[in-house]
C-alpha positions as CSV (number, residue, x, y, z in Angstrom):
1,M,-5.5,23.9,21.0
2,K,-8.5,25.7,19.4
3,I,-6.9,25.5,16.0
4,L,-6.2,21.8,16.4
5,Y,-9.8,21.2,17.5
6,S,-11.1,23.1,14.5
7,S,-8.9,21.1,12.2
8,V,-10.1,17.8,13.7
9,L,-13.7,18.9,13.5
10,A,-13.3,19.9,9.9
11,L,-11.6,16.6,9.0
12,T,-14.4,14.6,10.8
13,L,-17.0,16.5,8.8
14,F,-14.9,15.9,5.7
15,V,-15.0,12.1,6.2
16,V,-18.7,12.0,7.1
17,S,-19.4,13.9,3.9
18,L,-17.6,11.4,1.9
19,K,-20.1,8.7,2.8
20,A,-22.9,10.8,1.4
21,V,-21.3,11.4,-2.0
22,A,-19.5,8.2,-2.7
23,Q,-20.3,6.4,-5.9
24,S,-19.7,2.7,-6.3
25,L,-17.1,1.2,-8.6
26,P,-17.2,-2.4,-9.9
27,D,-15.6,-5.1,-7.8
28,L,-12.3,-6.5,-8.8
29,P,-13.0,-9.4,-11.2
30,D,-12.1,-12.0,-8.7
31,A,-15.0,-13.0,-6.5
32,I,-12.7,-13.9,-3.6
33,G,-10.6,-10.7,-3.8
34,R,-6.9,-10.4,-3.4
35,A,-4.4,-9.0,-0.9
36,G,-1.1,-7.4,-1.8
37,M,-1.9,-6.1,-5.3
38,M,0.1,-3.4,-6.9
39,A,-1.7,-0.5,-8.5
40,A,-1.5,3.1,-9.7
41,V,-3.5,5.6,-11.5
42,V,-2.2,5.9,-15.1
43,L,-3.1,7.4,-18.4
44,D,-4.5,4.8,-20.8
45,E,-3.7,4.8,-24.5
46,D,-6.4,7.5,-25.1
47,G,-4.9,9.7,-22.4
48,H,-7.7,9.2,-19.9
49,E,-7.1,8.3,-16.2
50,A,-7.5,4.7,-15.4
51,V,-6.5,2.3,-12.6
52,L,-3.9,-0.3,-13.4
53,A,-3.7,-3.2,-10.9
54,A,-1.7,-6.4,-11.0
55,G,-0.9,-9.6,-9.1
56,G,-2.1,-10.3,-5.6
57,A,-2.7,-13.4,-3.5
58,N,-5.7,-15.3,-1.9
59,F,-6.8,-18.7,-0.7
60,P,-9.1,-20.1,-3.5
61,D,-9.0,-23.7,-2.3
62,G,-9.8,-23.2,1.4
63,L,-9.0,-20.7,4.1
64,P,-5.8,-21.1,6.1
65,W,-7.5,-22.8,9.0
66,E,-9.0,-25.3,6.5
67,G,-5.6,-26.2,5.1
68,G,-5.9,-24.0,2.0
69,A,-2.7,-22.9,0.3
70,K,-2.1,-19.3,-0.7
71,R,-2.1,-18.7,-4.4
72,F,-0.3,-15.9,-6.2
73,Y,-1.4,-14.3,-9.5
74,R,0.0,-12.8,-12.7
75,D,-3.2,-11.0,-13.9
76,I,-3.0,-7.3,-15.0
77,F,-6.3,-5.5,-14.8
78,L,-7.4,-2.1,-16.1
79,L,-10.3,-0.1,-14.7
80,R,-11.5,2.6,-17.0
81,Q,-14.6,4.4,-18.2
82,N,-16.4,3.1,-21.3
83,Q,-19.4,5.2,-22.4
84,G,-19.6,6.7,-18.9
85,E,-19.4,3.4,-17.1
86,W,-16.4,2.1,-15.1
87,R,-15.4,-1.4,-16.1
88,W,-12.5,-3.8,-15.4
89,E,-10.8,-5.8,-18.1
90,K,-7.9,-8.1,-18.1
91,V,-5.2,-6.7,-20.3
92,G,-2.2,-9.0,-19.7
93,D,-0.1,-11.0,-17.3
94,L,3.0,-10.3,-15.3
95,P,6.1,-12.4,-16.2
96,E,5.6,-14.3,-13.0
97,A,3.1,-14.4,-10.1
98,N,3.7,-11.6,-7.6
99,A,2.2,-9.9,-4.6
100,Y,3.4,-7.6,-1.8
101,A,5.9,-5.7,-4.0
102,A,6.9,-2.0,-3.9
103,F,5.1,0.0,-6.6
104,C,4.3,3.4,-8.0
105,A,3.3,5.2,-11.2
106,T,6.0,6.3,-13.6
107,P,6.5,10.1,-13.7
108,D,4.7,10.4,-17.0
109,R,1.8,8.3,-15.6
110,K,2.0,5.9,-18.5
111,G,3.0,2.9,-16.5
112,L,3.1,1.0,-13.2
113,V,6.5,0.2,-11.7
114,I,6.7,-3.0,-9.7
115,A,9.8,-3.7,-7.7
116,G,10.5,-7.0,-5.9
117,G,7.6,-8.8,-4.3
118,A,6.8,-12.5,-3.5
119,N,5.3,-15.6,-4.9
120,A,4.7,-19.1,-3.5
121,Q,8.4,-20.1,-4.0
122,C,10.5,-17.1,-3.1
123,H,10.9,-13.3,-2.8
124,L,11.8,-11.4,-5.9
125,D,14.3,-8.8,-7.1
126,H,13.0,-8.0,-10.6
127,V,11.8,-4.5,-11.5
128,W,9.2,-4.1,-14.1
129,V,7.1,-1.4,-15.7
130,V,3.5,-2.4,-16.7
131,R,1.7,-0.4,-19.4
132,S,-2.1,0.1,-19.7
133,N,-2.2,-2.2,-22.7
134,G,-0.7,-5.1,-20.6
135,R,2.8,-4.9,-22.0
136,V,5.5,-5.5,-19.4
137,E,9.1,-4.3,-19.7
138,V,12.2,-4.4,-17.6
139,F,12.6,-1.1,-15.7
140,G,16.2,-0.3,-15.0
141,A,18.3,-2.4,-12.7
142,K,17.1,-5.2,-10.4
143,L,16.9,-4.6,-6.7
144,P,20.2,-5.3,-4.9
145,S,18.5,-8.4,-3.3
146,P,15.1,-9.9,-3.1
147,R,12.6,-8.0,-1.0
148,A,8.9,-8.1,-0.2
149,Y,6.5,-6.5,2.3
150,A,8.5,-3.3,2.2
151,G,7.0,0.2,2.6
152,C,7.1,2.3,-0.6
153,V,6.1,5.6,-2.1
154,A,7.1,7.8,-5.0
155,V,8.4,11.2,-3.8
156,S,10.0,13.9,-6.0
157,G,10.5,11.7,-8.9
158,S,12.1,8.8,-7.0
159,L,10.7,5.5,-5.7
160,R,11.6,5.0,-2.0
161,I,11.6,1.6,-0.3
162,V,12.0,1.0,3.4
163,G,12.6,-2.4,5.0
164,G,10.9,-5.6,3.9
165,A,12.0,-9.2,4.2
166,G,14.4,-11.1,2.0
167,A,12.8,-14.5,2.1
168,P,9.5,-16.2,2.9
169,Q,10.6,-17.7,6.2
170,S,12.9,-14.9,7.3
171,V,12.9,-13.9,10.9
172,D,14.8,-10.7,10.1
173,C,13.9,-7.6,8.3
174,I,16.2,-5.8,5.9
175,P,17.9,-2.9,7.7
176,N,18.0,-0.3,5.0
177,A,16.1,2.0,2.7
178,L,16.6,2.2,-1.0
179,I,16.0,4.9,-3.6
180,L,15.5,4.7,-7.4
181,D,15.5,7.7,-9.7
182,L,12.4,7.1,-11.9
183,I,13.7,9.3,-14.7
184,T,17.0,7.4,-14.9
185,P,16.3,3.9,-13.6
186,D,19.2,2.4,-15.5
187,Q,21.5,4.1,-13.0
188,G,20.2,1.6,-10.5
189,W,19.3,1.6,-6.8
190,R,21.3,3.3,-4.1
191,V,21.1,2.8,-0.4
192,D,19.6,5.9,1.1
193,V,20.3,4.9,4.7
194,E,21.6,1.8,6.4
195,S,20.0,1.5,9.9
196,Q,18.2,-0.9,12.2
197,R,15.4,1.6,12.4
198,C,14.5,0.7,8.8
199,A,14.3,-3.0,9.7
200,R,10.5,-3.6,9.5
201,I,7.8,-4.9,7.3
202,L,4.6,-3.3,6.2
203,P,5.3,0.2,7.4
204,L,3.1,3.3,6.6
205,C,4.7,5.4,3.9
206,G,3.7,8.6,2.2
207,G,4.9,11.7,0.5
208,F,4.0,15.2,1.7
209,A,5.3,18.4,0.1
210,G,8.3,16.5,-1.2
211,K,9.0,15.0,2.3
212,F,9.2,11.3,2.9
213,V,6.9,10.3,5.8
214,W,7.1,6.8,7.2
215,G,6.8,4.7,10.4
216,G,4.8,2.0,12.1
217,G,4.8,-1.5,10.7
218,C,6.4,-4.5,12.4
219,R,9.8,-5.7,13.2
220,L,10.4,-9.5,13.2
221,E,11.9,-11.6,16.0
222,E,12.3,-15.4,16.3
223,R,9.9,-17.2,18.7
224,D,10.0,-21.0,18.9
225,G,11.8,-21.1,15.6
226,K,9.2,-18.9,13.7
227,A,9.0,-15.3,12.9
228,A,6.8,-13.2,15.2
229,R,5.7,-9.7,14.7
230,V,6.4,-6.8,17.1
231,Y,4.2,-3.8,16.2
232,L,5.6,-0.3,16.1
233,N,4.1,3.1,16.4
234,D,6.9,5.5,15.6
235,L,6.6,8.1,12.8
236,R,9.4,10.0,11.0
237,G,9.5,12.9,8.7
238,N,12.5,11.6,6.7
239,L,15.2,9.0,6.9
240,G,17.8,11.1,8.8
241,V,18.5,10.9,12.5
242,N,17.6,14.6,12.8
243,G,14.3,14.3,11.0
244,A,10.9,15.2,12.6
245,R,9.5,12.5,14.9
246,S,6.2,11.6,16.3
247,A,4.1,8.6,17.1
248,L,0.8,6.9,16.2
249,A,-1.7,6.7,19.1
250,A,-1.3,3.0,18.8
251,P,0.9,0.6,16.8
252,L,-0.3,0.1,13.2
253,A,0.9,-1.9,10.2
254,A,-0.1,-2.8,6.6
255,C,-2.5,0.1,6.1
256,A,-4.0,0.5,2.6
257,G,-1.5,2.8,1.0
258,P,0.8,4.5,0.2
259,G,-0.8,7.4,2.0
260,V,-2.8,9.7,-0.3
261,E,-1.6,13.3,-0.1
262,L,-4.3,15.9,0.5
263,A,-4.1,19.6,1.5
264,G,-2.4,19.5,4.9
265,G,-1.4,15.9,5.2
266,L,-1.9,12.2,4.2
267,I,-4.8,9.8,4.4
268,F,-4.3,6.1,5.4
269,V,-7.0,3.5,5.6
270,G,-7.4,0.5,7.9
271,G,-4.4,-1.4,9.2
272,D,-3.4,-4.2,11.5
273,D,-3.3,-3.0,15.0
274,G,-1.7,-6.2,16.4
275,L,-4.4,-6.4,19.2
276,H,-5.1,-10.1,18.5
277,P,-1.7,-11.8,18.2
278,G,-2.7,-15.1,19.8
279,T,-6.2,-15.2,18.3
280,D,-7.2,-18.3,16.4
281,L,-7.4,-17.2,12.7
282,K,-10.9,-18.5,12.4
283,S,-12.2,-16.3,15.2
284,H,-10.1,-13.2,14.4
285,P,-12.5,-10.2,14.7
286,G,-11.0,-8.4,11.6
287,H,-8.6,-5.6,10.9
288,S,-9.2,-1.9,11.4
289,N,-11.5,0.1,9.2
290,Q,-10.3,3.4,10.6
291,V,-9.4,6.4,8.3
292,T,-6.3,8.1,9.7
293,F,-5.3,11.6,8.8
294,L,-1.6,12.4,9.3
295,Y,-0.7,16.1,9.5
296,G,2.2,16.5,7.1
297,E,4.1,19.2,9.0
298,T,3.7,17.9,12.6
299,L,3.2,14.2,12.0
300,A,0.3,14.2,14.4
301,T,-2.4,11.8,13.6
302,V,-6.2,11.7,14.1
303,V,-8.8,9.1,13.3
304,V,-11.4,10.9,11.2
305,G,-13.8,8.2,10.1
306,Q,-14.4,4.6,9.0
307,W,-13.9,3.0,5.7
308,P,-16.7,0.8,4.3
309,T,-14.7,-2.4,5.1
310,S,-11.9,-3.4,7.4
311,L,-8.7,-3.5,5.3
312,V,-5.0,-4.2,5.1
313,T,-2.5,-4.8,2.3
314,A,-4.5,-3.0,-0.3
315,P,-3.4,-0.3,-2.8
316,L,-4.8,3.2,-2.0
317,V,-4.8,5.6,-4.9
318,R,-6.2,9.0,-5.9
319,L,-8.3,9.0,-9.1
320,G,-9.3,12.5,-10.0
321,D,-11.0,13.8,-6.9
322,D,-11.6,10.4,-5.3
323,I,-9.7,8.2,-2.9
324,I,-10.0,4.5,-3.9
325,S,-9.0,1.2,-2.3
326,I,-8.6,-1.9,-4.4
327,S,-9.5,-5.2,-3.0
328,G,-7.4,-6.3,0.1
329,E,-7.6,-8.4,3.2
330,T,-10.4,-7.9,5.8
331,R,-9.1,-10.4,8.4
332,P,-6.3,-13.0,8.2
333,G,-6.9,-15.1,5.1
334,V,-10.1,-13.4,4.1
335,R,-10.2,-11.0,1.2
336,T,-12.7,-8.5,-0.2
337,S,-13.2,-7.9,-3.9
338,A,-14.7,-4.4,-3.2
339,V,-13.3,-1.3,-4.8
340,S,-14.3,1.5,-2.4
341,R,-14.4,5.1,-3.5
342,W,-14.6,8.4,-1.5
343,Q,-14.9,11.8,-3.0
344,I,-12.5,14.5,-1.7
345,P,-14.2,17.8,-0.8
346,P,-12.8,20.8,-2.6
347,Q,-11.0,22.3,0.5
348,Y,-8.8,19.1,0.8
349,R,-7.8,18.6,-2.9
């Protein structure tokens, strides 16, 4: 108990210290901001670390309660240093508008893999790799079927995907998990496990010491002819039935992620706690801004601080010794263009 208390105290001090040393990064070059972008830290053509971000969705012509329609985007943006100053630039376009896809960096860190996703018409099954110069290429085989809002993370050279939905109006989640070898993507996807426990959207996912950590999110059920979310709080150390299990203190979905691995565990940011399911969107108080640390060995979790903004459906990446969130949603229909940056103290790198 004393050890746990010491760990929690250290983590709390860690997060508090981040606020003091954080340096601002330029906002995404979209004043409204976007949810559901795909992003990774890659090496640019000069071999320097940069953030490659693509796609996303927002409501530029009016918020949902004003009758505005969601717009999906094709833009590919690169955030890199130029003469000591971080700047965004548009470097290309995706083959089609896309958001809420699975994503990760390639093993050589020279590209961003994007698998599936959604646009205004349908969910997608394409798999692309995006380069820092904006070039887009097919990356191995397509997904077995269209899929968006799945959990995803790269672990031990493979992209893992859990759950998701197959169509925009679906009232069911996909009950399996897939895996793609990123070194030999032409060999295609294989089903890692087929189980109803995988049937969820927007779960938390992360990789710790080569182990796949996942849980939370929402399952879908039909209510009055529409899909309704049921929030989950389970956590699992792998996909097998005999894997380690734990639980979040409360249900949580759509955290900024995948979780960033630190010494001892994973960091997740924000999330939808499902506490306001019947709330009129206009009066929704906003999503969580909590910073959650998940111990990699025990799957225990503790809230260790607050992010500068409430946040869901945003990429969370590690750039050097910093944790960075890229744009995202602060409450239903409302985005932020902020790119928030926290420095990781040496003892947690």
